[in-house]
N, C-alpha and C positions, 0 to 999 in steps of 0.2 A: 673412377678409382677411389676406393675408400682408404682410410688410414691403415687398416690391416694389410691391404694389398700393397700399399706403398712401403710398408715395413718388410714385407716378404720379398718384393721384387724391385726395390728401389735401386739396386745395383745396376739394373739395366738402363735406368734413366741417367745414371752417372756415366755410363759407358756410351750410350747412343744419343743422349739428349733428353731433356724433360719432355714428357708426352709419349715416350716410347711404351711405357707400361700400359698406359690407357689404350694405346693403339693395339698392342698385342692382345689385350683382354677382349677385344672385339673381333678377333680373327678365328677362323676355323681351318685347322690343318688336318689333312687325312693321312694316315699311315696304313699302308697296305702290307700286311705281314708283320707280326709282332713277336718274332722269335729272337735268335741270338743277336741280330742286328736291329730289327725294328723296335724291340722292347727298350733298348737304350736310347734310341731316337725319341721315343715317346717320353721317357724320363726327362730328357733334355728340354723338350718342348714344354712339358708341364712345369718344370722348375724355372722356366723362363717366362712364365705368366701367360702363356697362350690360353685364351679364354674358352675355346672349344676345340676338342680333339676327337676325331672320328677314327675308330680302330676297326680294321677289317681283317678278320682271320677266322678260320673255322677249327683250328687245332685246339687240343686240350693239353694241359701241363702233364708231363710224364717224367720219370726219373732221369731219362737221357738228356733232359733239358738243363739239369742242375749246373753243368759246368759252364754255361754261357748265357742263360736267359734270365733276365732280371726278376721276373715274377715266379720263377720256379723255386718253390719252397715245399717242405713237407706238408704244410698246411694247405697248399694250393693244389696238391696232386689230384688229377682228374677234373679240375675246374677248367672252364673255358679260359684260354689265355687272355682274351680281351676283357673278360669279367675280372680276372685276377689283377690286371693292370688298372682297371677302373677303380677297384677298391684301394689299390696302393696310392693312386693319385689323390684320392679323397683324404688321405692322411696328411698331405702337405699343401694341397691346393684345392680346398673344398669348394671354392667358387667355380672351378673348371667344369664345364658341361661336357662330360665324356659320353659320346655316343658309341655304342658297340654294335657291330654288324657281324654276326656269326655266319660267315660265308667266305668262299674263295672268289677272287676275281676271275672271270672267264670272258672270252670274246662275246658270249651270249648276254651277259648281264652288265657289261661295261658300255657306257657310263651310267646306266640307269641305277646302279647300286650306290652311286654317290649321293650324298645329301645335297640340298640346295645351299648356295652361298659358300662354296669352297674357295679358300684363299691360297692354298698350296698343297702339294701332294708329295709324299715320300713313298717310293716303291721299294719296299724291302722284302719282296717275295723272291722265290727262286724258280717260279714256273714260267717257262718261256712263252707260252701262249698268252699269259697274263701280261708279262713285260712287253710283249710285242704290241698288244692292243692299247696298253696305257701309253707307250711311247708314241705310237701312231697318233693317238688322240691329243697328246700333249704338244706335238709339233704344230698343231693347228690352233693352239690356245696361247695366251700370254701369261697365264698364272705360273708361278714358280713350281718347277717339277724336277725331281732328281731321282735317279735309279741307282741301285747298288749292285755291284758285281758279286763274285763268289768269294766268301771269306774262308771257306773250308780249305784245309791244306796249307794255310799260311801261318807263319810264326812271328813275323817281325812287324809289330804294330806301327813302328816309326816309318814304314815304307808305304803307308796308305796315302793316296792322293785323290784329288778331284780334278777331272778333266772332261772335255767334250768327248762324246762317244767316238768320234772319228780319230782321236788321239790315244785311245786306251790300248794298252798292251798287256800281255801276261794274264789275260782273263778269258778263258774259253767261253764262259757264259755270255759276257758282253760282246765277244768276238762273233758269236753266233747271232746275237741280237742285231748287230751291225750288218751282218751278211743278209739276214732275212729282210731287214728294212731296205737294203739296197735292191734286193730281188723284187720288192714291191714298188720300186722306183720312187721311194720316199726320200732316199738319200743319194746325193751326188758325190762322187769320189773326191772332188776338188773343193767341196764346201764343208763348213762346220755344220753339225747336226742341230746344235742348240739343245741337245739332250746332255745334261751334266751327269757324270757318273762318279761314284765312289769305287775305287779299286786299289789293288796293290800290284806293284811291279815285281814283287817277289815271285819266284817260280813256285808252282804248286808241289807240295811234298806228298808223295804217294803214301797211302796208309800202311802201317806196320803189318807185314805179312803174318805175324803171329796173332793178330786180333781175330777173335772168333766172330765172324760176321754172320754165322748161322745160329746165333744164340736164340733160344726160344722166348727170351724175355722182351721181344719187341725191338724197336729201333735203338741202336747204341751209338755213342759218339763216334766210334771207329767203324761204323757201318757206312762205307763210303769214305770220304776224306775226314781226317781228324779236325778238331776245332778247338780254338783257344779264346777265352773271354777277352784277353787284352786286344785281340785282333777284331773279333766280332763287335765288341763295344766301341772300338775306335771307328769302325765303319759307320755304326749308328750315330755316334756323336758328330762325325764329319758331315753326315747327311743332314742332321738337325741343325748343325752350325751354319751350313750353307743356306738352308731355308730361312733361318732366323736373320741372317745377314741380308738376304733378299727382301724379307718382309720389313725389316727395320729401315732399310733404305727407301723402299716403296712407300712406307707410311711415316716417313720422317716428318715430324711437326715443323711447320714454318714459324718464323718469328711472329708473324701476324696472328697465328692461331694460339699463341701462348698467352 
């Protein structure tokens, strides 16, 4: 860690102990899906001094992303979301090695799509096949992994929580994920899954019936469930916060190493 990095991220050493920043600069965190949830998780990781971040997503920035996605600006319209985020990170953490993979996770490409030396993974995608294969894989590994539920149709950011998949409620997406994992005999009803999840116990609000979901202008925020940045960003920050806490504890410097 050089003097510039110490000035940028020294608050972490004061929080978790001297040596934390140096440790985080050596780590590689993967974020799958960089939309309304994942983009904010990426921001938190980068502003916490993580030295390498791998972004996996195939979508491009569109006007319907404006209300909740960090990289959605007029200047970035049509740009790959992962590239727009990489350019943003370079403005405040230029030493961060941001790897971009313009693709979606599928059962066919996982885990081959991953780079080598992964230290943690945030699953911020909403595709069930992808979530299922990632959770299946993570249950057989010891690296920190967290998956996020559905933020759409939720209004109350203060109700967001992190729990084991077996304890999650009020989330149809994660409920289906749990059911499919049980069908594969990967989960036992009486045991914790060790898959940590970000979700909200708030009931899902149905979309306003007056929204024109047949608009010719492509995907709209009210096409499906509505979305609110205070909720989606909280999901992302909670996911990143959990990962950072896991990594700081795992890589906590000992007195002998100082």
